[in-house]
C-alpha positions in Angstrom: -11.1 14.0 -22.5 -7.5 13.4 -24.0 -6.7 13.7 -27.3 -7.9 11.0 -29.7 -4.2 10.6 -30.4 -2.8 10.5 -26.9 -3.6 6.8 -25.7 -2.9 5.0 -29.1 -0.5 2.0 -28.6 3.0 2.0 -29.6 3.0 -1.0 -32.0 -0.5 0.6 -33.6 1.7 3.9 -34.4 4.2 1.9 -36.3 2.0 0.0 -38.0 -0.1 3.4 -39.1 3.4 4.6 -39.9 4.6 1.8 -42.1 1.6 0.5 -43.7 -1.4 3.6 -43.2 -3.4 0.4 -41.3 -4.4 0.2 -38.1 -4.8 -3.2 -37.4 -2.0 -5.1 -34.8 1.0 -7.2 -35.6 2.4 -8.2 -32.4 1.2 -12.5 -32.5 0.2 -13.8 -29.0 2.6 -14.8 -26.7 0.7 -18.0 -26.3 1.7 -21.6 -28.5 -0.7 -22.1 -31.0 -2.6 -26.0 -29.6 -3.4 -27.7 -32.9 -5.6 -29.8 -30.6 -8.1 -27.3 -29.9 -8.1 -26.1 -33.8 -10.4 -27.7 -35.7 -8.7 -29.5 -38.7 -11.2 -32.2 -40.2 -14.7 -31.3 -42.1 -16.2 -33.5 -39.6 -14.7 -31.7 -36.0 -15.5 -28.8 -38.1 -19.2 -30.2 -38.5 -19.1 -30.9 -34.8 -18.0 -27.7 -33.7 -20.6 -25.9 -35.9 -23.3 -28.1 -34.3 -21.9 -27.9 -30.9 -22.8 -24.0 -31.0 -25.6 -23.8 -32.5 -27.1 -26.3 -30.0 -25.5 -23.8 -26.9 -26.5 -20.3 -28.7 -22.8 -19.7 -29.2 -22.1 -16.9 -32.0 -18.9 -16.7 -33.1 -17.0 -13.9 -35.5 -13.8 -14.6 -36.6 -11.5 -17.3 -38.0 -9.8 -20.6 -37.3 -11.9 -20.4 -33.7 -10.9 -23.2 -31.8 -13.2 -26.3 -30.5 -15.9 -25.6 -28.1 -15.1 -27.0 -24.9 -16.9 -30.0 -23.3 -15.7 -31.4 -20.5 -13.3 -29.5 -18.2 -10.9 -32.4 -18.0 -10.5 -31.7 -21.5 -7.6 -29.0 -20.1 -5.5 -31.4 -18.1 -5.8 -29.2 -14.9 -3.9 -30.3 -11.9 -5.6 -32.4 -9.9 -5.8 -29.6 -6.7 -7.9 -27.4 -9.6 -10.1 -30.0 -10.4 -10.7 -30.8 -7.0 -11.2 -26.9 -6.7 -14.2 -27.0 -10.3 -16.1 -29.8 -8.5 -16.3 -28.4 -4.7 -17.6 -25.0 -6.3 -20.3 -26.7 -8.2 -18.4 -26.6 -11.7 -19.6 -30.3 -13.5 -19.7 -29.2 -17.0 -19.1 -26.2 -18.6 -21.1 -22.7 -19.5 -21.9 -21.7 -23.0 -19.9 -18.7 -22.2 -16.8 -21.2 -21.0 -16.7 -24.7 -23.7 -16.1 -21.5 -26.3 -14.1 -18.8 -24.5 -11.4 -21.0 -22.2 -10.3 -22.1 -26.0 -9.9 -19.3 -27.5 -7.9 -18.2 -24.7 -5.7 -20.8 -24.7 -4.8 -20.8 -27.8 -3.4 -17.2 -27.6 -5.9 -15.9 -28.9 -7.2 -12.3 -28.1 -11.3 -12.4 -27.3 -14.3 -9.9 -26.7 -17.2 -12.1 -25.2 -20.6 -10.6 -24.9 -22.6 -12.6 -21.6 -25.0 -11.3 -19.4 -24.2 -11.6 -15.8 -24.3 -15.0 -14.2 -23.1 -16.7 -17.5 -20.0 -18.2 -15.8 -17.4 -15.9 -17.5 -15.4 -15.3 -14.3 -14.4 -18.8 -14.9 -13.5 -18.5 -18.3 -10.5 -16.2 -17.5 -9.3 -17.1 -14.1 -9.0 -21.0 -14.9 -6.8 -20.3 -17.9 -4.1 -18.9 -15.6 -3.2 -22.6 -14.4 -2.0 -23.1 -17.7 -0.5 -19.6 -18.5 1.4 -18.7 -15.2 3.9 -21.3 -15.1 5.0 -19.7 -19.0 5.6 -16.5 -17.1 9.2 -15.4 -15.9 9.3 -15.1 -12.1 8.2 -11.9 -11.0 11.5 -10.1 -9.4 10.5 -8.1 -6.1 9.3 -4.5 -6.9 8.4 -5.7 -10.6 4.7 -5.4 -11.8 2.5 -7.7 -12.9 2.2 -10.5 -15.3 -1.5 -10.5 -15.2 -4.1 -7.7 -15.0 -7.8 -7.9 -14.8 -9.6 -4.6 -14.5 -13.0 -3.8 -13.3 -15.2 -1.0 -12.8 -16.1 -0.8 -9.6 -14.7 -2.1 -6.0 -17.3 -4.3 -5.4 -16.6 -6.0 -8.5 -12.6 -5.9 -7.7 -13.4 -7.3 -4.0 -15.0 -10.1 -5.4 -13.1 -10.7 -8.3 -9.6 -11.1 -5.9 -11.4 -13.9 -4.2 -12.2 -16.0 -7.0 -9.3 -15.8 -8.7 -7.1 -16.3 -5.7 -9.1 -19.8 -4.7 -7.7 -20.6 -8.0 -3.8 -19.4 -8.1 -3.5 -20.3 -4.4 -3.1 -24.3 -5.3 -0.4 -23.5 -8.2 3.5 -23.6 -7.0 6.5 -22.7 -8.9 10.1 -23.9 -8.4 12.5 -20.8 -8.0 16.4 -21.8 -7.0 19.4 -23.3 -8.6 18.2 -26.1 -11.3 21.8 -27.2 -11.1 23.0 -30.4 -10.1 23.7 -29.7 -6.3 21.8 -26.2 -6.2 18.3 -26.1 -4.5 15.3 -25.4 -5.8 11.9 -24.2 -3.7 8.2 -24.4 -4.4 6.8 -21.0 -3.9 3.1 -19.6 -4.5 2.1 -17.1 -7.2 1.2 -13.9 -5.3 -2.6 -11.5 -5.9 -2.6 -8.5 -5.6 -5.8 -6.1 -4.8 -5.6 -2.4 -5.8 -9.3 -0.7 -4.9 -10.2 2.1 -2.7 -10.2 0.9 0.7 -7.2 -1.1 0.8 -4.2 0.8 2.5 -1.8 2.2 0.4 1.7 0.4 3.2 -0.2 -2.8 2.7 0.2 -2.4 -0.9 3.3 -1.1 -1.3 4.5 -4.0 1.1 3.1 -6.5 -1.9 4.5 -4.3 -4.6 8.4 -4.3 -3.2 8.2 -8.4 -3.0 6.8 -8.6 -6.9 3.3 -9.9 -7.4 2.2 -11.6 -10.2 -2.0 -11.0 -10.7 -3.3 -7.4 -10.2 -6.7 -6.7 -9.8 -7.7 -3.0 -9.9 -10.1 -0.6 -10.1 -8.9 2.4 -12.5 -8.3 5.6 -10.7 -6.2 3.5 -7.6 -4.3 1.9 -10.6 -3.6 4.7 -12.1 -2.5 6.2 -8.9 0.4 4.0 -7.9 1.5 3.8 -11.3 1.7 7.7 -12.0 3.7 7.6 -8.9 6.1 5.2 -10.5 5.4 2.5 -7.4 3.9 0.0 -9.9 4.5 -0.7 -12.9 2.6 -2.5 -16.1 5.1 -2.9 -18.7 5.0 -6.7 -18.0 1.7 -7.2 -18.6 1.3 -10.2 -20.6 -2.5 -11.1 -20.0 -5.2 -8.2 -19.4 -8.3 -8.9 -18.9 -10.9 -5.9 -18.8 -14.6 -7.8 -17.1 -17.9 -5.5 -17.5 -16.2 -3.3 -19.9 -19.5 -1.7 -21.1 -19.9 0.2 -17.3 -16.2 1.4 -18.4 -17.3 3.3 -21.4 -19.6 6.2 -18.9 -18.3 9.7 -17.4 -14.8 9.5 -16.1 -14.0 5.7 -15.8 -14.0 5.6 -19.9 -10.9 8.0 -19.9 -9.7 6.2 -16.5 -9.7 3.2 -19.0 -8.1 4.5 -22.1 -5.0 5.4 -19.8 -4.3 2.1 -18.3 -4.6 0.7 -21.6 -2.1 3.2 -23.3 0.3 2.2 -20.3 -0.1 -1.4 -20.4 0.4 -1.3 -24.4 3.1 1.2 -25.3 6.0 -1.3 -25.2 6.1 -4.0 -28.1 5.7 -6.8 -25.5 3.0 -9.9 -26.5 0.7 -9.7 -24.9 -3.0 -11.5 -25.0 -6.0 -9.1 -24.4 -9.8 -10.2 -22.8 -12.5 -8.3 -22.6 -16.1 -9.3 -21.6 -19.1 -7.3 -22.1 -22.7 -7.3 -21.5 -22.7 -4.9 -24.6 -20.5 -3.4 -26.8 -21.5 0.2 -27.6 -19.7 2.0 -30.9 -17.2 3.5 -28.2 -15.9 0.6 -26.6 -15.8 -1.3 -30.1 -13.5 1.3 -31.0 -11.0 0.9 -27.5 -11.2 -3.0 -28.3 -9.5 -2.7 -31.7 -6.7 -0.5 -30.7 -6.3 -3.1 -27.6 -6.0 -6.3 -29.2 -3.0 -8.0 -30.8 -3.9 -11.4 -32.8 -5.3 -10.2 -36.0 -6.4 -13.4 -37.5 -6.5 -10.7 -41.0 -6.7 -7.3 -41.7 -10.3 -7.6 -42.1 -11.2 -10.1 -39.0 -8.9 -8.9 -36.0 -10.4 -11.0 -33.2 -12.4 -13.6 -32.4 -16.3 -12.5 -31.0 -18.4 -14.7 -29.5 -22.0 -14.3 -28.3 -24.1 -16.4 -26.9 -28.2 -16.1 -26.6 -30.0 -14.5 -24.3 -28.9 -16.9 -21.8 -25.6 -17.8 -23.7 -23.1 -15.7 -24.7 -21.0 -14.6 -27.4 -17.4 -14.3 -28.2 -15.0 -12.4 -30.7 -11.7 -13.3 -31.6 
């Protein structure tokens, strides 16, 4: 097991050195959207009623309003059509609170059981986020990294994520008069055992926007300096509590250490069925958007059939 200080993010070390405190100090890269933050007493009461009726528990300050309908997100028409084709008519309790928090630039810990709709909670915001990132150049690492404890889960997430990313396009080329602009799609790469290394290298050389990975294979590529993680701006850890077993915990800490070793602003999301002490300590070292020193993140917890969110 690595020493307790080996994978402390650089920004956290600097914070300790300058203030003696361990709280993060890098603000999120996402602009705050006043439309999703309750400002009047009526809206505050409405938010409380909505959370109570759907079994949503929130820990953290200035939590955005829960989402009532998907059309409030102003998603592309192709994305709305995909939601309907997949049978999503209304957001689940997890999605109601987690998606506005994510789009508001907050770091989030969501405690929810399997089947609560958590995967959509972190895939759907990509429709707004990916266009905000600079184009990925050939050989560059991903802007989005999604971690899973098993190959099977990573495969499921990759298939699911590709459905939402496939319909998005970005403009590349010369925007000046007379220049040529082309629309290109975003790339999603699955990095886990069973995927031929040759295929991975081919895609990495082109430049990849989204990586869905298990930690072992990812660390192998990163250790060879084949895949860089210093561009990651959106980090997702799904089924985080399952990482807290055996060697997976050490591997996850190494990945987070690599992603957070620079002061580059990023957003971190952890989804878990439970929050054991070692996971909570890990979460505190990874979150980026403290509300104030006493409240580092917003937590969303649902009732047994709902979920819980932390900001």
